[in-house]
C-alpha positions in Angstrom: 8.2 7.6 -33.4 5.9 10.1 -31.7 5.6 9.1 -28.1 2.9 11.0 -26.2 2.7 10.7 -22.4 -0.6 11.7 -20.8 0.0 12.7 -17.2 2.9 14.5 -15.6 3.2 12.8 -12.2 5.9 10.8 -10.6 5.5 7.8 -13.0 5.4 10.0 -16.1 8.6 11.9 -15.0 10.4 8.6 -14.3 9.5 7.4 -17.8 10.6 10.5 -19.5 13.9 10.5 -17.6 14.5 6.9 -18.8 13.7 7.8 -22.4 16.1 10.8 -22.2 18.8 8.4 -20.8 18.3 6.2 -23.8 18.3 9.1 -26.3 14.7 8.4 -27.4 13.4 11.5 -29.2 9.9 12.7 -30.3 8.5 12.7 -26.8 5.6 14.9 -25.8 4.1 15.2 -22.2 0.6 16.4 -21.7 0.1 17.5 -18.1 -3.4 18.4 -16.7 -2.1 20.5 -13.9 -0.6 23.9 -14.7 2.5 23.5 -12.4 5.7 21.6 -13.0 5.7 18.0 -11.8 6.2 17.4 -8.1 6.6 14.7 -5.5 3.1 13.9 -4.4 4.2 11.9 -1.4 5.9 15.0 0.1 2.7 17.1 0.0 2.3 16.4 3.7 5.7 18.0 4.3 4.5 21.1 2.5 1.3 21.0 4.5 3.1 20.9 7.8 5.5 23.7 6.7 8.8 21.7 6.7 9.1 22.0 2.9 8.4 24.8 0.5 6.3 23.9 -2.6 9.4 24.4 -4.8 11.4 21.9 -2.8 9.3 19.0 -3.9 9.5 19.9 -7.6 10.8 17.0 -9.7 11.8 18.6 -13.0 11.5 22.2 -14.3 10.2 23.2 -17.7 13.8 24.2 -18.6 14.9 20.6 -18.1 12.3 19.4 -20.6 13.4 22.0 -23.1 17.0 21.2 -22.6 16.3 17.6 -23.5 14.0 18.3 -26.4 10.9 17.0 -24.7 7.7 18.7 -25.5 6.0 19.7 -22.2 2.4 21.1 -22.3 1.0 22.1 -18.9 -2.7 22.6 -18.4 -3.4 20.2 -21.2 -6.2 18.0 -20.2 -7.1 15.1 -22.4 -10.8 14.4 -22.9 -10.7 11.6 -25.5 -8.5 9.0 -27.3 -9.3 8.4 -30.9 -7.7 5.0 -31.5 -8.4 4.7 -35.2 -6.7 8.0 -36.0 -4.1 7.6 -33.2 -4.8 11.0 -31.7 -5.7 12.3 -28.3 -8.2 15.2 -28.0 -7.5 18.1 -25.6 -10.1 20.1 -23.7 -9.8 22.9 -26.3 -10.6 20.5 -29.1 -7.0 20.3 -30.4 -5.8 16.8 -31.4 -2.3 15.5 -30.8 -1.2 12.6 -32.9 0.8 9.6 -31.5 2.6 6.5 -32.6 2.9 5.3 -28.9 0.6 6.6 -26.2 1.3 6.2 -22.5 -1.4 6.7 -19.9 0.1 7.8 -16.6 -3.0 9.4 -15.3 -2.9 8.2 -11.7 -5.9 7.9 -9.4 -8.7 10.0 -8.0 -9.9 10.3 -4.4 -12.8 8.1 -3.2 -15.8 10.1 -2.0 -17.0 8.4 1.2 -20.8 8.0 1.6 -21.3 11.0 4.0 -24.5 12.9 3.6 -24.0 16.7 3.2 -20.6 16.6 1.6 -22.0 18.1 -1.6 -25.1 20.1 -2.2 -27.9 19.4 -4.8 -25.8 21.1 -7.5 -22.8 18.8 -6.8 -20.7 21.5 -5.1 -18.5 20.4 -2.2 -19.1 22.1 1.1 -16.4 24.7 1.6 -15.2 23.1 4.8 -14.5 19.8 3.1 -11.1 19.2 1.4 -9.5 16.5 -0.7 -5.7 16.0 -0.5 -4.3 14.7 -3.7 -2.7 17.6 -5.6 -0.6 20.7 -4.9 -3.7 22.8 -5.5 -5.5 20.8 -2.8 -2.6 21.4 -0.5 -2.6 25.2 -1.1 -6.3 25.4 -0.5 -6.0 23.4 2.8 -3.1 25.6 4.0 -5.2 28.7 3.3 -8.2 27.3 5.2 -6.0 26.1 8.1 -4.7 29.6 8.6 -8.1 30.6 10.0 -9.1 27.3 11.6 -8.2 25.6 14.8 -9.5 22.1 14.4 -9.8 19.4 11.7 -11.3 16.0 11.2 -9.5 13.5 9.0 -11.7 10.8 7.5 -9.6 7.7 6.7 -6.8 6.1 8.7 -4.5 4.9 5.9 -1.1 6.2 5.0 -2.4 9.5 3.7 -4.7 10.0 6.6 -1.9 9.6 9.2 0.3 11.9 7.2 -2.4 14.7 7.0 -3.2 14.3 10.7 0.4 14.7 11.8 1.0 17.6 9.3 -2.0 19.5 10.7 -0.9 18.7 14.3 2.6 20.0 13.5 0.9 23.2 12.3 -0.7 23.5 15.8 -4.2 22.5 14.9 -6.3 20.1 16.9 -6.6 17.0 14.6 -9.0 14.1 15.1 -8.9 11.0 12.9 -11.9 8.7 12.0 -11.3 5.2 10.6 -14.1 2.8 9.7 -11.8 -0.3 10.3 -10.9 -1.7 13.6 -7.4 -0.1 13.5 -5.4 2.4 11.6 -3.3 1.3 8.6 -5.6 -1.8 8.4 -4.4 -2.6 4.8 -0.7 -2.6 5.9 -0.4 -3.8 9.5 -2.1 -6.0 12.0 -4.3 -4.9 14.8 -1.6 -4.9 17.5 0.6 -2.6 15.4 -2.4 -0.5 14.6 -3.2 0.0 18.3 0.4 1.0 19.0 0.3 3.6 16.1 -3.0 5.0 17.4 -1.5 5.3 20.9 1.5 7.1 19.4 -0.8 9.5 17.5 -2.8 10.3 20.7 0.4 11.0 22.6 1.3 13.4 19.8 -2.1 15.1 20.3 -4.3 13.5 17.6 -7.5 11.7 18.9 -8.2 8.5 17.0 -11.7 6.9 16.6 -11.7 3.4 15.0 -14.6 1.1 14.1 -16.9 4.0 13.4 -18.2 5.6 10.2 -18.9 9.2 9.5 -22.5 9.5 8.2 -23.3 13.2 8.0 -21.7 16.6 7.7 -23.3 18.8 10.3 -23.1 22.6 10.8 -20.5 22.0 13.5 -18.6 18.9 12.2 -19.4 15.2 11.6 -21.9 12.8 13.0 -20.8 9.2 13.4 -22.9 6.1 13.1 -22.8 5.6 16.9 -24.7 8.8 17.3 -21.6 10.8 18.6 -20.9 14.1 16.9 -17.4 15.6 16.5 -16.9 19.3 16.1 -14.3 20.8 13.8 -13.7 23.7 11.4 -12.3 21.5 8.6 -12.9 18.0 7.2 -10.2 16.3 5.1 -11.1 13.3 3.1 -8.3 10.6 2.9 -10.5 7.5 2.7 -8.7 5.9 -0.3 -8.5 6.4 -4.0 -9.3 4.5 -7.2 -7.5 4.4 -10.6 -8.5 6.8 -13.2 -10.0 4.7 -16.0 -12.8 6.9 -17.6 -10.5 8.0 -20.4 -9.5 4.4 -21.2 -13.1 3.0 -20.8 -14.5 5.6 -23.2 -11.9 4.5 -25.8 -13.1 0.8 -25.3 -9.8 -0.3 -23.7 -10.1 -3.3 -21.4 -10.4 -2.1 -17.8 -11.0 -3.7 -14.4 -10.3 -1.7 -11.3 -7.5 -0.1 -13.4 -6.5 -0.1 -17.0 -5.5 -3.7 -17.7 -1.9 -4.2 -19.0 0.2 -7.2 -19.9 3.8 -8.0 -19.1 4.9 -5.4 -21.7 2.7 -2.8 -20.0 0.6 -2.6 -23.2 -3.2 -2.3 -22.9 -5.6 -4.1 -25.2 -4.5 -1.7 -27.9 -0.8 -2.5 -28.8 -0.1 1.2 -29.4 -1.3 2.3 -26.0 0.4 1.6 -22.6 -0.3 2.4 -19.0 1.9 2.8 -15.9 1.5 3.8 -12.3 -1.6 4.0 -10.2 -4.0 3.8 -13.2 -2.5 0.5 -14.4 -3.8 -3.0 -13.5 -1.3 -5.9 -13.9 -2.3 -9.4 -13.0 -5.3 -8.1 -11.1 -3.3 -5.7 -9.0 -3.0 -1.9 -9.0 0.1 -0.6 -7.2 -0.8 2.6 -5.5 2.8 3.1 -4.4 5.9 4.8 -5.8 8.3 1.8 -6.2 6.2 -0.3 -8.6 5.3 2.8 -10.6 9.0 3.7 -11.0 9.8 0.1 -11.9 7.1 0.1 -14.6 8.5 3.4 -15.9 12.0 2.0 -16.1 10.9 -1.2 -17.9 8.7 0.7 -20.4 11.4 3.2 -21.1 13.8 0.3 -21.8 11.3 -1.4 -24.1 10.8 1.8 -26.1 14.6 1.8 -26.5 14.6 -1.7 -27.9 15.1 -3.8 -24.7 13.0 -7.0 -24.3 12.5 -6.3 -20.6 9.1 -7.3 -19.2 7.2 -6.5 -16.0 6.3 -9.5 -13.9 4.9 -7.8 -10.9 6.1 -5.8 -8.0 7.1 -6.1 -4.4 5.2 -4.1 -1.8 7.4 -1.6 0.1 5.3 1.0 1.9 6.8 3.8 4.1 4.9 6.3 6.1 6.1 9.9 5.7 4.9 11.6 8.9 6.9 13.6 11.5 7.5 11.5 14.7 5.9 8.4 13.2 8.1 5.7 11.7 6.4 2.9 9.7 7.7 0.5 7.0 6.0 -2.5 5.5 7.7 -5.0 3.3 5.6 -7.5 1.3 2.2 -8.4 2.7 2.6 -9.4 6.4 -1.0 -10.2 7.0 -1.3 -12.8 4.2 2.2 -14.1 3.8 2.8 -17.7 4.8 5.6 -18.6 7.2 6.7 -18.4 10.8 6.2 -15.1 12.7 9.1 -13.6 14.7 7.8 -10.6 16.6 8.9 -8.0 19.2 6.3 -5.5 20.5 6.6 -2.8 23.2 3.6 -0.5 23.5 5.4 1.5 26.1 8.1 2.7 23.7 5.6 2.6 20.7 7.5 -0.1 18.8 6.2 -3.2 17.0 8.5 -5.3 14.8 7.4 -8.4 13.0 9.1 -10.6 10.4 7.4 -13.4 8.5 10.0 -16.1 7.7 9.6 -19.0 5.3 12.4 -21.5 5.0 14.8 -19.0 6.6 13.8 -16.3 4.1 12.1 -13.0 5.1 8.9 -12.9 3.0 7.3 -9.9 4.7 7.9 -7.5 7.5 6.3 -4.8 9.6 8.3 -2.1 11.4 6.6 0.5 13.6 8.5 3.0 15.8 12.0 1.7 15.1 13.6 1.7 11.7 17.2 1.3 12.8 17.5 -2.1 11.0 15.5 -1.3 8.0 18.5 -1.4 5.6 19.6 -4.8 6.7 16.1 -6.2 6.8 15.3 -4.8 3.3 18.5 -6.3 1.9 17.6 -9.7 3.3 14.1 -9.4 2.0 15.2 -8.3 -1.5 18.0 -10.8 -1.9 15.9 -13.6 -0.3 18.8 -14.4 2.0 18.5 -17.6 3.9 19.0 -16.7 7.5 20.3 -18.8 10.4 17.8 -19.7 13.1 18.8 -16.9 15.4 19.2 -14.1 12.8 15.6 -13.0 12.4 15.4 -12.3 16.1 18.7 -10.4 16.1 17.5 -8.2 13.2 14.6 -7.1 15.4 16.8 -6.0 18.3 17.6 -2.3 18.4 21.4 -1.9 18.0 23.4 -0.2 20.7 24.0 3.5 19.9 27.7 3.0 20.3 27.8 0.3 17.7 25.5 1.0 14.7 25.4 -1.7 12.1 27.7 -1.3 9.1 25.7 -1.5 5.9 27.3 -3.4 3.1 27.4 -1.8 -0.4 24.7 -4.0 -1.8 22.2 -3.1 1.0 19.2 -1.2 -0.4 18.5 2.2 1.3 16.0 3.8 -1.0 13.2 1.3 -1.7 11.3 3.8 -4.0 14.2 4.0 -6.5 16.0 0.8 -5.6 19.3 2.6 -4.6 22.0 0.7 -2.7 24.5 1.9 -0.2 27.3 1.5 -2.8 25.6 3.9 -5.2 25.1 6.4 -2.4 28.8 6.2 -1.4 29.7 6.9 -5.0 28.1 10.3 -4.9 29.9 13.4 -3.5 26.8 15.4 -2.5 23.1 15.2 -1.8 22.4 17.1 -5.0 24.4 14.6 -7.1 22.7 11.7 -5.3 19.2 13.0 -6.2 20.1 13.8 -9.8 21.9 10.5 -10.6 19.8 8.0 -8.5 16.5 9.7 -7.5 17.1 8.5 -3.9 15.3 10.7 -1.3 12.9 12.0 -4.0 10.2 9.3 -3.4 8.7 8.9 0.1 11.7 10.7 1.7 12.1 8.0 4.3 15.7 7.3 3.3 16.9 10.9 3.7 18.5 10.6 7.1 20.3 7.4 6.1 21.6 9.0 2.9 22.8 12.1 4.6 24.5 10.0 7.3 26.3 8.0 4.6 27.4 11.1 2.8 28.6 12.8 6.0 30.7 9.7 6.8 32.4 10.0 3.3 33.1 13.7 4.0 34.6 12.9 7.4 36.7 10.2 5.8 
């Protein structure tokens, strides 16, 4: 069986790793970018200077060669010829397949701001996207001779970029069209606390306004106010890449529509990650993409596993900003248990239905994230006073002892017990992929490993 994977991002790497584990052969990966696959979530760490580009690499070309996986970098796919079961590359070459997997991710949304591009469709040199390592390199180069930046979009990526540029010493300002930042993940109270925390860290936040025009000095807003800046970074969302699938007459919606086997409307073609739409939803996050990769890898090895949906676990990767969202707190049904302290910049909220945590928002204090995630995952029925206790910050002298089955890495689904079974951080990353997703579990993992060393 010739298995061709189009895309070389985090979902594609996870799939190939799973196929290698199962001993599946005949795998070819076609990557559009010319560099080795990398952790896209940690691009903000490269931007702020805390990580080298090489430190976020996922797998080297030598790894692919050692496992007999064909890796072709700089191989853009322009067409799928379904009747011939071939994909066509930009140079006209055709690559045959028996099974084709589309892991082509998403592309940035271009907000309706006049002046971003000229009549020839060329982006103004001050304007930057932030989706790829090449985007990151260009922004770092531009930032070296700039002192201020405007970030358009107050979602997870916008906050990460704003903090990264702030850490670099730039004056950063953030513009969000909604009434608060992270409006798709948290409520307005949590959003206000986050905005205040950002402003205390030196980033001005403007909400409820829309950028309408790029001016010679910066951006004009719809309220008539004008913000001056040397650079403009667009982080106002993304959409699944579906053009390749649409041109091949595959069924598409917002994304490439897949069933519970992750197959598209063509039984020989599959889709995973940000480009895939299952039951009307596109994930946009690492945990469901890795879950899809695991299930599809198992299916290709003969397992009857199916994908029935994903849980939402979102973590913000930004220096001095701690945010975690479990489930969908703004739409989940149940009783709300909440503790909020704007002075300390903390906001903690649980939605409990029948004693079970069905959603959670944690801002500014993630000390109990392990225990809350464990209860959320296992649908543990809590006693009446336990939700409130979980929202209390533990005393420094008595940190909570995490049981072996508590999940620490939500991206890869890694428990405390699996971490304790490793002897080093390198072994942990290699055998479980913990810390290689959003990076939010790194401190917990290193603490657990250091406890083992001391023991």
